[in-house]
C-alpha positions as CSV (number, residue, x, y, z in Angstrom):
1,M,0.0,0.0,0.0
2,P,2.8,2.5,0.7
3,G,4.1,1.9,-2.8
4,L,0.7,2.9,-4.3
5,L,0.7,6.1,-2.3
6,L,4.2,6.9,-3.4
7,L,3.2,6.1,-7.0
8,A,0.3,8.6,-6.6
9,V,2.7,11.3,-5.3
10,I,5.1,10.6,-8.2
11,G,2.2,10.7,-10.6
12,A,1.0,14.1,-9.3
13,A,4.5,15.5,-9.9
14,A,4.7,13.9,-13.3
15,G,1.4,15.4,-14.3
16,Y,2.5,18.8,-13.4
17,V,5.8,18.4,-15.3
18,A,3.9,16.9,-18.3
19,T,1.5,19.8,-18.5
20,R,4.5,22.2,-18.5
21,L,6.4,20.2,-21.1
22,M,3.4,20.0,-23.4
23,R,2.5,23.7,-22.8
24,V,-1.0,22.8,-21.6
25,D,-2.8,25.4,-19.5
26,L,-4.4,23.4,-16.7
27,D,-5.0,24.2,-13.1
28,L,-2.9,22.4,-10.5
29,P,-5.5,19.9,-9.3
30,S,-6.4,18.8,-12.9
31,A,-2.7,18.4,-13.8
32,M,-2.1,16.4,-10.6
33,G,-5.2,14.3,-11.3
34,I,-4.1,13.5,-14.8
35,G,-0.7,12.7,-13.4
36,V,-2.0,10.2,-10.9
37,L,-4.1,8.5,-13.5
38,G,-1.1,8.5,-15.9
39,A,1.0,7.0,-13.1
40,L,-1.5,4.3,-12.6
41,L,-1.7,3.5,-16.3
42,G,2.0,4.0,-17.1
43,G,3.5,3.0,-13.8
44,L,1.4,0.0,-12.8
45,G,0.6,-1.3,-16.3
46,L,4.1,-1.1,-17.7
47,R,5.7,-2.0,-14.4
48,M,4.1,-5.5,-14.7
49,L,6.2,-6.0,-17.8
50,M,9.4,-4.9,-16.1
51,T,11.1,-6.9,-13.4
52,V,14.0,-4.5,-12.7
53,G,13.8,-0.8,-12.2
54,G,13.8,2.0,-9.7
55,W,11.8,5.1,-8.9
56,A,13.4,6.9,-11.7
57,V,11.9,4.4,-14.2
58,T,8.6,4.7,-12.4
59,F,8.7,8.5,-12.7
60,A,9.6,8.2,-16.4
61,L,6.7,5.8,-17.0
62,A,4.3,8.0,-15.0
63,L,5.4,11.0,-17.0
64,G,4.8,9.1,-20.3
65,G,1.4,8.0,-19.1
66,S,0.5,11.6,-18.1
67,M,1.6,12.9,-21.5
68,A,-0.4,10.3,-23.3
69,L,-3.6,11.2,-21.3
70,I,-3.0,14.9,-21.9
71,W,-2.6,14.2,-25.6
72,L,-5.9,12.2,-25.6
73,W,-7.6,15.0,-23.6
74,Q,-6.5,17.6,-26.1
75,R,-7.8,15.5,-29.0
76,F,-11.3,15.2,-27.4
77,Q,-11.3,18.9,-26.5
78,R,-10.8,19.9,-30.1
79,R,-13.8,17.8,-31.2
80,R,-16.2,19.9,-29.1
């Protein structure tokens, strides 16, 4: 359980960084929420495939998951 909490914290940070890297104007709670979801998708999903790695790898995967969710979110926003 502590690992999941740490993953959520890392995901929140990754979401913030991802919104800045992708130049997306989101408020902090939304950016953190996207990051946490991205961490769950990127961190937990891809982590099952990896047997060796550290928190730096988890952060990179959370960042990738966050950026993927932001990209999808942008695509759906343009359709409206």
